[in-house]
Steps between C-alpha positions, in 0.01 A plus 500: 500500500630296208332187631174687527553644153537152356183383673291798393611496139506124469150486638393708202346317204781341318606509143752477236590408153804295412809712498736307277504334163318542175142428418427237241192447292151542636242233429150642536172315511171688486226356715129569521231339714281247318136594455393218728646682798217753478471875511696544821811340357456675166500834682838438661795706375671368186811298578805384313791301629839386383854426598801727504831318465785664692847343494336168427256533789132502411285754681121523445312825469133596511351800320157586635269782394419697187642848556844655467787258570622529858794293618476419870837500674388254760429143593245380245292273721480765772396807301275314258251456784458866601414690181134511403333387180380858456858629499592233248262660251749786486833326562648179370708391797800285418616271780828312464625221726871584521625165624870578470479804727198573718366145510838332491595219734753586770793503509499749212856635451400696185297733722814699582522609132156663499482881485218750455639565153489137392146463632394799293677361193308177541171688512586662169606170349162353587334796330710450190441126483124544536503751214381813681644834393381649829398338824376592845700375798339432838666420831360478852681565826879524467488343153319823410844657458540304175233682294661836577847365423364366171353839411837663562697252287248426223287814459407427139349163593321595823131571440395511870674439833313376809636467854273378781600522867851611407704763686697758300828361635628214715752582770526581870265795455233259378546279805487796735184637340336157518573461870385855577180463299411181688564654841320824424209386284408139585204483736521323839270232357729441203807479722318257732410284200864497394607389847246216489632386164857505629397283794307256281794454266789525742863499398549156655211363296618658174847357551352152464405579139711473189652838397252566220200404714636720777524797266139461388363460850690808616317689227166363620590578861569866414167560325404787733790695347396464138120453477225750577325221689761400761344153528501423127661160445666502158647150517281403205719724282819321599387140533714279278723783377874452474791736441873529548615643832843552340335723244301679771822578683659641186203714404391636836815494712761582235341686208252690716719547806554865406304573183384850408377551144341840571781700328398327174127568529511807275619280213192272520257644247250215465171523693553374855230368736596465865262353758549495875279371779412702809573202728821386335752522782775345287498779243365813672310722254662813645829404333355611165409850618839647414554288187179530295611815322811330363302274265382714204203278404377362833154399617500420871222343706477430871245229577347582834369151580800296388833379625768350276253347250254770373437304178334236721383692806318771304473323169209694347647839586846390394361381165323833441811700580718285273254500210443876520876555503552268206232671292636844582853407395432307178651670200 
């Protein structure tokens, strides 16, 4: 079961912020498209970029959009592709390339020092360095635990908390529910598609790949488990991406091996937006049925035509739900 647990959680969209050290100065550079690029370019979301210096290591960031600041606890080059320009009229997403943790080169011995608490502290340090009194935090998949942990530890600085495709807890109960949901709910056609994908990318073939390539192709192979369209090939999202497998082991197999934050939900007072997909067999929506009432300021949406990525699979509907929630919770 543990091996399966590692696969299911590690196949989730990955994330993290650096867990050790102190942030240095931030060098920001505002950018705007020149007039010669035409109306299309001029209509793109405003962008600013800079470098965060952490323990002498330079890490670039991108701020994109014109709304409330929203720090994305995720891999910058992955998530930057899936949020719409329309949503960026209401949120300024902040993407940070955390090279000395998530995107570190293996071996990465510092990974063993990372905890949920240090990840949350780093989120708050980014907020402080960027000069925001309050900030929204967004996380997708198992990184979606971080916004809720931030709201618990830093309630006075949390404006909004957003978790997408995240279960309420990560433990053996999550694994059991995932397996049962697949067996009970997945159609014969979906299961047949999954079998075809397993045959096309066999274990013997994957073993010929480097470890990081193998991890990515396992994710692509299992697309029937996490996309509404069981044939959707999401390799375009992962092409050229890199990350630390040492960090992945620490986050998914150690920190989230038996993680249950639900006893702390009552203490999270900031507005919370949780989105699940009907066809997400990694994080079954039914897990939230008994937990919704524990969050005092929760807005929950189940996207009926989505899997693990509702912000991409049902982008227009997702945008409307997020924008309506944001407008209803602004003080």
